[in-house]
C-alpha positions as CSV (number, residue, x, y, z in Angstrom):
1,M,-41.8,50.2,219.0
2,F,-41.9,52.0,222.8
3,Q,-43.6,55.8,222.7
4,Q,-42.2,57.4,225.9
5,Q,-43.3,61.4,226.7
6,L,-40.0,63.2,227.3
7,P,-40.2,65.7,230.7
8,T,-40.4,69.9,229.7
9,L,-38.2,71.9,230.9
10,H,-38.3,75.6,231.5
11,A,-35.9,78.2,231.8
12,T,-37.7,80.3,234.7
13,S,-36.6,82.2,237.4
14,T,-37.4,80.5,239.6
15,Q,-34.7,77.8,239.0
16,P,-32.2,77.8,242.0
17,V,-29.1,79.0,241.6
18,L,-26.0,77.5,242.9
19,K,-24.0,78.6,246.0
20,E,-20.2,79.8,245.2
21,E,-19.7,76.7,247.0
22,E,-21.1,74.3,245.0
23,R,-20.4,75.1,241.4
24,T,-17.4,72.9,239.6
25,R,-14.6,75.7,237.8
26,C,-15.2,74.4,233.9
27,E,-12.1,72.8,232.1
28,I,-11.2,75.4,229.1
29,W,-9.9,73.5,225.5
30,T,-8.5,75.5,223.0
31,R,-6.9,74.0,219.7
32,V,-2.6,74.8,219.3
33,M,-0.9,73.2,216.1
34,G,-3.8,71.4,215.3
35,Y,-4.2,69.4,218.8
36,H,-6.8,70.1,220.9
37,R,-5.3,70.5,224.7
38,P,-6.6,71.7,227.9
39,V,-5.5,75.1,228.9
40,S,-4.6,73.4,232.6
41,A,-2.4,71.8,230.6
42,F,0.2,74.4,229.8
43,N,3.5,75.2,230.8
44,I,2.8,79.0,232.3
45,G,4.5,80.6,229.3
46,K,1.6,79.2,227.2
47,Q,-1.1,80.2,230.1
48,G,0.4,83.7,230.1
49,E,0.2,83.8,226.6
50,F,-3.8,82.5,226.4
51,A,-4.2,84.9,229.0
52,E,-3.1,87.7,226.7
53,R,-5.1,87.1,223.4
54,C,-7.9,89.1,221.9
55,F,-10.6,88.0,220.2
56,F,-11.9,89.1,217.0
57,R,-14.7,89.5,214.2
58,E,-14.3,89.0,210.9
59,R,-16.6,91.2,208.9
60,P,-18.3,89.4,206.1
């Protein structure tokens, strides 16, 4: 068995920040009627419903 040393990553303020044109949009998926689907695949009405959703947390 081989041993390999993994690189150490540190999250510091010296890491580069991407410019707006270098960034890519994240695709958002949600569960609807038991199926997971990307929001971008919804029709206009369902996209509007998704945008109006209010998320909340229940107290234990």
